[in-house]
C-alpha angles and dihedrals in degrees: 000000000000094000093059091046094047093053094040088058088061096038099087092057095038095048091067089065100039128094092005091150119056118246114254091226119085126227107254140173093196098099110160105174118121107248091186093066126079111277144145126232126195116231119193118191137171103230114113112162113104094242090049097049088047089054091050089050091054090049092052092045088056091051094049090050090054092042106034093175095055115074122192125215105202124206116186135201095035113157123201094260091055091045092049093052091050092047090054096048099038120184135140095299095047118106122270090190126027136185126203134190090207112088087172088073096056091095090055094045091052101040094046094052091236091132127036124248106260095199094094090049092051090048093048090052093047093241120142109207091198091064096032103054132045112264098252093045089048089054100048094052095066141052129200093343094313111117097196095157140038128210117263104188122320148225124235124193124220143146124283116197138184103243092192091055090046091056092048090051092048094246110147103191141009115277117265100186130043092246089056089047093053091050092048094046090054093045091051094049115100113185120217118184109303090340139038138271085206129002117206093215137344103232099176116119089231087060123103109296093333093131127150094254092052092052095041095050089075090059092053097229127189107227099191137024126228091278093053095254122140117264093193093116095039107044109079089211090078094050089049092049094050091045093051094051093046091050090052091051092050097041096047097054110298131275098280095049093045092049092050090051092046092052089061096050129097129271119278093237100039132084091257094067103146093242090055091052096045093245090120117039100198128035134189104216149133131267093269091068093073094066092043092049093048091048089056088060097225121204093238142056115271120223127192127200140151117277116265122264131214114286092245090053098049091134089065094062109133098053126111148167117291131198135140149140122326132197133200147164122260115244088220093057117114090196100061097140091052089043089053091055088058094045092046092051095047095046107032109025102100097210092046092050092046094048092049092047090051091052098042096036094228130128115277113248103218128069090232093052091049088061098040116128087215092071113112117205148135108269089245090060089069088078088070093045089054092047091052092050094045108108088212093063114108143201135194116271124248118256134196090244095044118232096342091114089056090051089053093049092046091051090055087049090058091050094047099047092048094049094246088116111043104170109073095186094051091043093053091050095049092044091051090050090051091050091051092048093050093049092047090052092048090056094053 
């Protein structure tokens, strides 16, 4: 869904400023309201496009039909900063249930006590999250044992490729390893003056969705050790990820040339996206890109595949990076049992999850929904369903200061790809030290 992607693109920067003050409410499992009586709960969500708010309305209508005594007051277009302010102040108009596009803020939501731990609610309802949700989604909805959120649809990242360009270049299938990817990207690149008639792939971190966490996911890194300290300088997966991206930058024309070309390309969210126009032959992107690309009516056949994996991990091909929307219950809510009924319905009722996924065009967030025959999708979309269900797929772990550590890693990525930072070993060490310092300060 474009809306998730658009806000996720801003999330890493925004997360540093969100939830900086702990919520005055405390996470509690002692809800004592009567969910069987007539009541109204407030649900704040971030969707804003007409088709999306209509889909939310259909989801809520289904819930109210199944729970005629619980009414839902829906408030749309609520960003995390607005939600955080309301969670801190409480009151009758504050949300009882929230949803957020920013999984990077789960650590803050949980550690601040802004949202209640849902583990007791799952236990009371006899629902096992480990067998209900895909592994990566199960991971990004909790922090330090506190499951303060649940997944509400997801995003899976894969590889889009221009099948027509592939055929012209004599490439018979999408690349499965990074060495194959490098070879294909070079073969698909057609220089033109100081730019390109066709670029095999835009590797720059300022490119569309080519962020450090999306690259690194295919290397299966461990971001933190058991003591919560950064492993950026110790896990060889990070070095391999940075080295791959830098090689691609250098091999495909150099940072300056690529950046000049990128500055002349279309907007990520418009019809002139360079993959739509054929200016870029391969694109790292989420499941929402398929619908946007088809709507642009490109003059070529679109292929979809998982992203490549390292050559020494070829057996893990099929995995990907997973993120998505999360939902939770406000600690300040006095209607937590009724709120749980809404959260439970939206996140675990198979038909509800499938219907919402069909309407929003995101990946379903339960294992049962991923297999449902009621799912409607273009056959190419199945790639993303398979990525979401793959136990090898990964996400980025929650942190007490949100996604600040990802911002720090990404900033080093900018410096390294541009040549400003030349020593990878020293850069990884200093970046890891900065991450540890920032997390220590956030815990004070």
